[in-house]
C-alpha positions as CSV (number, residue, x, y, z in Angstrom):
1,M,113.6,95.3,38.0
2,S,116.5,94.9,40.4
3,H,116.7,91.9,42.7
4,A,118.3,91.7,46.1
5,V,121.3,89.5,46.4
6,N,120.2,86.2,47.8
7,S,122.4,83.3,48.8
8,S,119.8,80.8,47.7
9,P,117.8,82.2,44.8
10,L,114.6,80.9,43.5
11,Y,114.2,79.0,40.2
12,A,110.9,78.3,38.4
13,A,110.1,75.6,35.8
14,I,106.7,75.8,34.0
15,D,105.5,72.9,31.8
16,L,102.5,73.6,29.6
17,G,101.4,70.0,29.2
18,S,98.5,68.5,27.2
19,N,96.4,67.7,30.2
20,S,97.7,70.0,32.9
21,F,99.9,73.1,33.3
22,H,102.5,72.7,36.1
23,M,104.7,75.2,37.9
24,L,107.6,74.1,40.1
25,V,109.4,76.7,42.3
26,V,112.6,75.6,44.0
27,R,115.6,77.0,45.7
28,H,119.2,75.6,45.6
29,I,120.5,75.2,49.1
30,D,123.3,73.1,50.6
31,G,123.8,71.1,47.4
32,S,120.2,70.1,47.0
33,I,117.0,71.3,45.5
34,Q,114.3,72.4,48.0
35,T,110.8,72.6,46.7
36,M,109.1,75.9,47.6
37,A,105.9,75.6,45.6
38,K,104.1,73.2,43.3
39,I,101.1,74.6,41.4
40,K,99.0,72.5,39.0
41,R,95.9,73.3,37.0
42,K,93.9,70.9,34.8
43,V,93.7,72.8,31.5
44,R,92.9,69.9,29.2
45,L,94.5,71.6,26.2
46,A,94.6,68.4,24.1
47,A,90.9,68.0,24.5
48,G,90.5,71.3,22.8
49,L,92.0,70.2,19.5
50,N,89.5,69.9,16.6
51,D,89.8,67.7,13.4
52,T,92.1,70.2,11.8
53,M,94.4,70.3,14.9
54,A,93.4,73.8,15.8
55,L,92.9,74.7,19.5
56,S,89.4,75.8,20.4
57,P,89.0,79.4,21.9
58,E,87.7,77.7,25.1
59,A,90.8,75.6,25.5
60,M,93.1,78.6,24.8
61,Q,91.2,80.7,27.4
62,R,91.6,77.9,30.0
63,G,95.3,78.1,29.3
64,W,95.5,81.9,29.5
65,D,93.5,81.9,32.8
66,C,96.0,79.4,34.3
67,L,99.0,81.4,33.2
68,S,97.6,84.6,34.8
69,L,97.9,82.8,38.1
70,F,101.4,81.6,37.4
71,A,102.5,85.1,36.4
72,E,102.0,86.4,39.9
73,R,104.5,83.9,41.3
74,L,107.1,84.7,38.6
75,Q,107.4,88.4,39.6
76,D,110.0,87.9,42.3
77,I,112.2,85.3,40.5
78,P,115.3,86.4,38.5
79,K,114.6,86.2,34.8
80,E,117.6,83.9,34.1
81,N,116.2,81.4,36.6
82,I,112.9,80.9,34.8
83,R,112.2,78.3,32.1
84,I,108.8,77.8,30.4
85,V,108.2,75.0,27.9
86,G,105.3,73.7,25.8
87,T,105.0,70.1,24.9
88,A,103.0,67.8,22.6
89,T,99.7,69.7,22.1
90,L,101.5,73.0,21.4
91,R,103.8,71.1,19.0
92,T,100.7,69.9,17.2
93,A,98.3,72.9,17.3
94,T,98.0,74.6,13.9
95,N,97.0,77.9,15.6
96,V,99.7,77.8,18.2
97,D,101.0,81.3,17.4
98,I,97.7,82.8,18.6
99,F,98.0,81.0,21.9
100,L,101.6,81.8,22.4
101,D,101.4,85.6,21.5
102,K,98.9,86.2,24.3
103,A,100.6,83.7,26.7
104,N,103.9,85.4,26.3
105,D,102.2,88.8,27.1
106,I,100.6,87.3,30.2
107,L,103.8,85.8,31.6
108,G,106.3,88.4,30.4
109,Y,108.7,85.6,29.5
110,P,109.2,83.6,26.3
111,I,107.7,80.1,26.0
112,Q,109.7,77.5,24.2
113,V,107.8,74.8,22.4
114,I,110.3,72.0,22.6
115,S,110.6,69.0,20.2
116,G,109.6,65.5,21.3
117,E,113.3,64.5,21.4
118,E,114.2,67.5,23.6
119,E,111.3,66.8,25.9
120,A,112.5,63.2,26.2
121,A,116.1,64.3,26.9
122,T,114.9,66.8,29.6
123,I,112.7,64.1,31.2
124,Y,115.7,61.8,31.4
125,K,117.8,64.5,33.0
126,G,115.0,64.9,35.7
127,V,114.9,61.2,36.3
128,A,118.7,60.8,36.4
129,H,119.0,63.6,39.0
130,T,116.3,62.3,41.3
131,S,116.5,58.5,41.0
132,G,119.1,56.1,42.3
133,G,120.3,52.8,40.9
134,T,123.1,51.8,38.6
135,G,123.3,50.3,35.1
136,R,121.1,51.1,32.1
137,R,117.6,52.4,32.8
138,L,114.5,52.5,30.6
139,V,112.4,55.6,31.4
140,V,108.7,55.8,30.5
141,D,106.7,59.0,30.8
142,I,103.0,58.9,29.7
143,G,101.8,62.5,29.2
144,G,98.5,63.9,27.9
145,A,99.3,63.7,24.2
146,S,102.7,62.1,24.0
147,T,104.6,59.2,25.6
148,E,108.4,59.5,26.0
149,L,110.6,56.4,26.1
150,I,114.3,56.8,26.9
151,I,117.1,54.4,27.6
152,G,120.1,55.9,29.3
153,E,123.0,55.3,31.7
154,G,124.1,57.7,34.4
155,F,123.3,61.1,33.0
156,Q,123.7,60.1,29.3
157,P,120.6,59.1,27.2
158,K,121.3,56.5,24.6
159,A,117.9,56.4,22.9
160,L,115.2,59.1,22.9
161,T,111.7,58.7,21.5
162,S,108.5,60.7,21.7
163,L,105.4,58.9,20.5
164,K,102.1,60.6,19.6
165,M,99.9,58.9,22.2
166,G,98.9,60.0,25.6
167,C,96.2,59.6,28.2
168,V,94.1,62.5,26.8
169,T,94.4,61.6,23.1
170,W,93.7,57.9,23.9
171,L,90.7,58.9,26.0
172,E,89.2,60.8,23.0
173,R,90.1,58.1,20.6
174,H,89.3,54.9,22.4
175,F,87.0,55.8,25.3
176,K,85.0,58.5,23.5
177,D,81.8,56.7,24.4
178,R,82.9,56.7,28.1
179,Q,82.3,52.9,28.2
180,L,84.8,50.8,30.4
181,N,84.4,47.5,28.5
182,K,86.8,44.9,27.2
183,K,86.4,46.1,23.6
184,N,87.5,49.7,24.4
185,F,90.4,48.5,26.5
186,D,91.5,46.0,23.9
187,C,91.4,48.6,21.2
188,A,93.4,51.1,23.3
189,I,96.0,48.5,24.2
190,S,96.3,47.3,20.6
191,A,96.6,50.8,19.2
192,A,99.4,51.6,21.7
193,K,101.3,48.5,20.7
194,D,101.0,49.5,17.0
195,T,102.4,52.9,18.0
196,L,105.3,51.3,19.9
197,A,106.1,48.7,17.3
198,P,108.6,50.8,15.2
199,I,111.0,51.3,18.1
200,L,110.8,47.8,19.5
201,A,113.8,46.3,17.8
202,Q,116.1,49.3,18.5
203,Y,115.2,49.3,22.2
204,Q,115.5,45.6,22.7
205,Q,118.9,45.7,21.0
206,I,120.2,48.4,23.4
207,G,118.6,46.7,26.4
208,W,118.2,48.0,30.0
209,D,118.7,46.8,33.6
210,T,115.9,48.7,35.4
211,C,112.7,50.4,34.4
212,V,111.3,53.6,35.9
213,G,108.1,55.4,35.2
214,A,107.6,59.2,35.5
215,S,104.7,61.6,35.9
216,G,101.0,61.4,36.3
217,T,99.8,58.0,35.2
218,V,102.6,56.1,37.0
219,Q,102.3,58.3,40.1
220,A,98.5,57.7,40.2
221,L,99.1,53.9,39.9
222,Q,101.5,53.9,42.8
223,E,99.1,55.8,45.0
224,I,96.3,53.3,44.1
225,M,98.6,50.4,44.9
226,L,99.7,51.8,48.2
227,A,96.1,52.7,49.2
228,Q,95.1,49.0,48.4
229,G,98.0,47.6,50.6
230,M,100.2,46.6,47.7
231,D,103.9,47.5,47.5
232,E,105.2,50.3,45.3
233,V,106.6,48.1,42.5
234,I,104.4,48.1,39.4
235,T,104.0,44.7,37.6
236,H,101.9,43.5,34.7
237,A,99.8,41.4,37.1
238,K,98.9,44.5,39.1
239,L,98.0,46.5,36.0
240,K,95.7,43.7,34.8
241,R,94.1,43.6,38.3
242,L,93.5,47.4,38.1
243,Q,92.0,47.0,34.6
244,K,89.6,44.4,36.0
245,Q,88.7,46.9,38.8
246,A,88.1,49.6,36.3
247,M,85.8,47.4,34.2
248,Q,83.5,46.9,37.2
249,A,82.2,50.3,36.3
250,D,80.2,50.6,33.1
251,H,81.0,54.3,32.5
252,L,84.0,56.5,33.1
253,E,81.9,58.8,35.4
254,E,81.1,55.8,37.7
255,L,84.8,54.8,38.0
256,D,85.6,54.3,41.7
257,I,88.9,52.7,42.5
258,E,90.4,53.0,46.0
259,G,93.3,55.4,45.9
260,L,92.3,57.1,42.6
261,T,91.6,60.8,42.8
262,L,88.6,62.3,41.1
263,E,90.7,64.6,38.9
264,R,92.7,61.7,37.6
265,A,89.8,59.3,37.0
266,L,88.9,60.6,33.6
267,V,92.3,59.8,32.0
268,F,93.2,56.8,34.2
269,P,91.8,54.0,31.9
270,S,93.6,55.4,28.8
271,G,96.9,55.9,30.7
272,L,96.5,52.3,32.1
273,S,96.0,50.9,28.6
274,I,99.2,52.6,27.3
275,L,101.2,51.2,30.2
276,I,99.8,47.7,29.8
277,A,100.8,47.8,26.1
278,I,104.3,49.0,27.1
279,F,104.7,46.2,29.7
280,E,103.4,43.5,27.2
281,L,105.4,44.6,24.1
282,L,108.7,45.3,25.9
283,E,108.2,42.3,28.2
284,L,108.9,44.4,31.3
285,G,109.2,42.6,34.6
286,Y,108.6,45.6,36.9
287,M,108.6,49.4,37.1
288,T,109.3,51.8,39.9
289,L,108.4,55.5,40.2
290,A,111.0,58.1,39.3
291,G,111.7,60.9,41.7
292,G,111.3,63.6,39.0
293,A,110.8,64.2,35.3
294,L,110.4,67.1,32.9
295,R,110.2,70.0,35.4
296,E,113.0,68.6,37.5
297,G,115.1,68.2,34.4
298,M,114.5,71.9,33.6
299,V,115.5,73.0,37.1
300,Y,118.7,70.9,37.1
301,D,119.6,72.3,33.7
302,M,119.5,75.8,35.2
303,V,121.5,75.0,38.4
304,S,125.0,74.5,37.1
305,E,126.4,73.3,40.5
306,L,124.1,70.2,40.3
307,Q,125.0,69.1,36.7
308,Q,126.7,65.9,37.6
309,D,127.6,63.8,40.7
310,D,126.5,60.6,42.4
311,I,122.8,61.3,43.2
312,R,122.8,59.4,46.5
313,A,126.1,60.9,47.6
314,R,124.8,64.4,46.9
315,T,121.7,63.7,48.8
316,I,123.6,62.4,51.9
317,N,126.0,65.4,51.8
318,S,123.0,67.8,51.6
319,V,121.2,66.2,54.6
320,Q,124.4,66.1,56.6
321,S,125.0,69.8,55.9
322,R,121.4,70.9,56.6
323,C,121.1,68.9,59.8
324,Q,124.7,69.6,61.0
325,L,125.6,66.0,61.3
326,D,129.0,64.8,62.3
327,V,130.3,63.7,58.9
328,A,133.5,62.1,60.0
329,Y,131.7,60.0,62.6
330,G,129.0,59.0,60.1
331,E,131.8,57.8,57.8
332,Q,133.4,55.9,60.7
333,V,130.1,54.1,61.5
334,A,129.5,53.3,57.8
335,T,133.1,51.9,57.4
336,T,132.7,49.7,60.5
337,A,129.2,48.5,59.4
338,L,130.6,47.5,56.0
339,Q,133.6,45.8,57.6
340,L,131.2,43.7,59.7
341,L,129.1,43.0,56.6
342,N,132.1,41.8,54.6
343,A,133.2,39.7,57.6
344,C,129.8,37.8,57.4
345,G,130.7,36.7,53.9
346,G,129.0,34.2,51.6
347,D,125.2,33.8,51.2
348,N,124.7,35.3,54.7
349,C,125.5,38.9,53.4
350,I,122.9,41.4,52.4
351,R,122.2,40.0,48.9
352,E,120.2,42.7,47.2
353,P,122.0,45.2,45.0
354,H,120.8,48.2,47.0
355,G,121.4,46.5,50.4
356,E,124.9,47.7,50.9
357,A,124.1,51.3,49.8
358,L,121.1,51.4,52.2
359,L,123.2,50.2,55.1
360,T,125.9,52.9,54.3
361,T,123.2,55.6,54.1
362,A,121.6,54.5,57.4
363,A,125.1,54.6,59.1
364,K,125.9,58.1,57.7
365,L,122.5,59.6,58.7
366,H,121.7,57.6,61.9
367,E,122.1,60.6,64.2
368,I,119.7,62.8,62.3
369,G,117.2,62.7,65.1
370,L,119.7,64.3,67.5
371,T,119.0,67.5,65.5
372,L,115.7,67.7,67.5
373,D,116.3,65.9,70.8
374,F,118.5,63.2,72.4
375,K,115.8,61.4,74.3
376,K,113.7,60.3,71.3
377,A,116.5,60.5,68.7
378,G,115.4,57.3,67.0
379,E,111.7,58.4,66.7
380,H,112.7,61.9,65.5
381,G,115.1,60.4,63.0
382,A,112.5,58.0,61.6
383,Y,110.0,60.8,61.2
384,L,112.5,63.1,59.4
385,L,113.7,60.4,57.0
386,K,110.2,59.3,56.2
387,N,109.1,62.8,55.3
388,I,112.3,64.5,54.0
389,D,112.9,64.7,50.2
390,L,115.7,62.2,49.4
391,P,116.5,62.2,45.7
392,G,118.0,58.9,44.6
393,Y,115.8,56.8,47.1
394,T,112.4,55.3,46.4
395,R,109.5,55.6,48.8
396,A,110.1,52.0,50.0
397,Q,113.8,52.7,50.6
398,K,113.0,55.8,52.6
399,H,110.6,53.7,54.7
400,F,113.3,51.1,55.3
401,L,115.9,53.7,56.3
402,A,113.4,55.4,58.7
403,E,112.6,52.1,60.5
404,V,116.2,51.1,60.8
405,I,117.2,54.5,62.2
406,R,114.2,54.3,64.6
407,R,116.0,51.3,66.2
408,Y,119.7,52.2,65.9
409,K,120.3,52.2,69.6
410,D,118.7,51.3,73.0
411,Q,115.2,49.7,72.5
412,L,115.2,47.0,69.9
413,S,112.2,45.5,68.1
414,P,111.6,43.6,64.9
415,L,111.3,45.7,61.7
416,P,107.8,46.1,60.3
417,P,107.0,44.8,56.8
418,Q,108.9,46.8,54.2
419,H,109.6,46.4,50.4
420,A,113.1,47.8,49.9
421,I,115.0,44.6,50.5
422,S,114.2,41.1,51.8
423,A,113.2,40.7,55.5
424,E,116.3,38.6,56.2
425,S,118.6,41.3,54.7
426,A,116.8,44.1,56.5
427,T,117.3,42.4,59.9
428,R,120.9,41.8,59.1
429,A,121.4,45.5,58.3
430,L,119.8,46.6,61.5
431,R,121.9,44.2,63.6
432,L,125.1,45.3,62.0
433,L,124.3,49.0,62.3
434,R,123.6,48.7,66.1
435,L,126.9,46.8,66.6
436,A,128.8,49.4,64.6
437,V,127.3,52.3,66.7
438,I,128.4,50.5,69.9
439,I,131.9,49.7,68.7
440,T,132.5,53.3,67.5
441,H,131.0,55.2,70.4
442,R,134.3,56.9,71.3
443,R,134.1,58.5,67.9
444,Q,137.8,58.1,67.0
445,R,139.0,55.4,64.7
446,D,142.2,54.7,66.6
447,L,140.2,54.1,69.8
448,Q,137.8,51.5,68.5
449,P,138.6,47.9,69.0
450,N,139.7,45.4,66.3
451,V,136.8,42.9,65.9
452,T,136.1,39.8,63.9
453,L,132.6,38.7,63.1
454,V,131.6,35.2,62.1
455,S,128.1,34.3,61.0
456,N,126.3,31.0,60.8
457,R,122.9,31.8,59.3
458,D,121.2,34.0,62.0
459,H,123.9,33.2,64.6
460,L,126.5,36.0,64.9
461,T,129.7,35.7,67.0
462,L,131.6,39.0,67.6
463,T,135.2,38.5,68.9
464,L,137.2,41.3,70.6
465,D,140.5,41.5,72.4
466,K,140.0,40.5,76.1
467,R,142.4,43.2,77.4
468,W,140.6,45.9,75.4
469,L,137.3,44.9,77.0
470,E,138.9,45.0,80.4
471,R,140.1,48.6,79.7
472,N,136.7,49.6,78.4
473,P,134.1,48.1,80.8
474,L,131.3,50.4,79.6
475,T,131.5,49.1,76.0
476,A,131.8,45.6,77.3
477,A,128.6,46.0,79.3
478,E,126.8,47.6,76.4
479,L,127.8,44.7,74.1
480,E,126.6,42.2,76.7
481,I,123.2,44.0,76.9
482,E,123.1,44.1,73.0
483,S,123.8,40.3,73.0
484,N,120.8,39.7,75.2
485,R,118.5,42.1,73.2
486,Q,119.3,40.5,69.9
487,S,119.2,36.9,71.3
488,D,115.8,37.6,73.0
489,L,114.3,38.4,69.6
490,G,115.6,35.1,68.1
491,W,118.7,36.6,66.5
492,P,121.5,34.9,68.5
493,L,124.5,37.1,69.2
494,F,127.6,35.9,71.1
495,I,130.3,38.2,72.4
496,K,133.6,36.4,72.6
497,A,136.8,37.7,74.4
498,V,140.2,36.2,73.4
């Protein structure tokens, strides 16, 4: 079959998981991956394994029916841009050849049943390409029949492990009677710790700086926490609180937790048990949700242009290109904002590790709303940033960027509660961005004034050359208005001419 030449071809990644089959269709455009379709079907393959590890005819039929749907979507995608993998249950099934023979016929493309280690490596690639942060990261992915734990730095994994436990297998093993009582939870958590024990020493020796969770269980947890008014960071205390909520129901079928979808409810307690065990045994402080995992790793494997790079830099470049932003001016505002930040010095700077990077991002993208309209540029910018796909940034960080950009000029109001950085640091970032935008408004570096900034807690004093201010009365007036706006909100700002 011949394919028309297309400047942004489609790619498809299909993951035949133990609980669900997933299909991700994307295109590569302007240095980023744009999702075109996500198709998911609950196949419950692992639930179809009998005592001899053979798949039941019913489970295989559920899988084939799902693949018949996927096959239609694959027709128009170049063969070299398609990758299909099978994971834990297909690794285990003794009659896997029967399933694969018919599955290959239905799809017309070969299915690779990948090893646990290869699955872990691909998951890590998906996380590394979609999640920000520096240092060594521990990645946890709880699937239907296996759990992958990876330690890596940048794009390089340092330890890869695939363990034979998952939310479907733990459901069948520890919640078979569908009872949500302390005994079942304790057994499930204890068994998960026993499964984890052999890798504990190795992982503790390598160590990690941050921890991210990928895929269904962690995603479901984050949705529950946000629905219940918590922030997006997963902690042991929150997991135990959710366990307590789950135990208020006697049976799995009666499970009713705000934010938990019906389709996820059946495997939620078993996934929660595994995660509690990981938190307790590895003594994790917190975990955030990764931007991608196995399917994203498969896609990034196929798109050679995206094999490396700083994730956040790549994301910023892509947004600037797609929205036709003035890159040079964004850089000018970012440089000026960072100069002001450095001038603050000491404890009054933005202290969080991501603070400086978020201020830089806000500066480089602050004009994104102008893509739609000048009059409500801040509102449009906030909407776009809150809803656009930003690999390398968490949901909380996107929310912070949106609220800062909503207020980058003209009307000023306090930032709403957010969980990306401290309230004090967030306010400081907003104030510095607004000053940087005013100082650089002539859009040429050689025309902006030399300034010094001194901070004393919340008090900021901006000093400019008196003659420059006399030659630029509009900027002088805007700085005076900005001084009043910030001071009126209890953020004293003094403009000094010398």
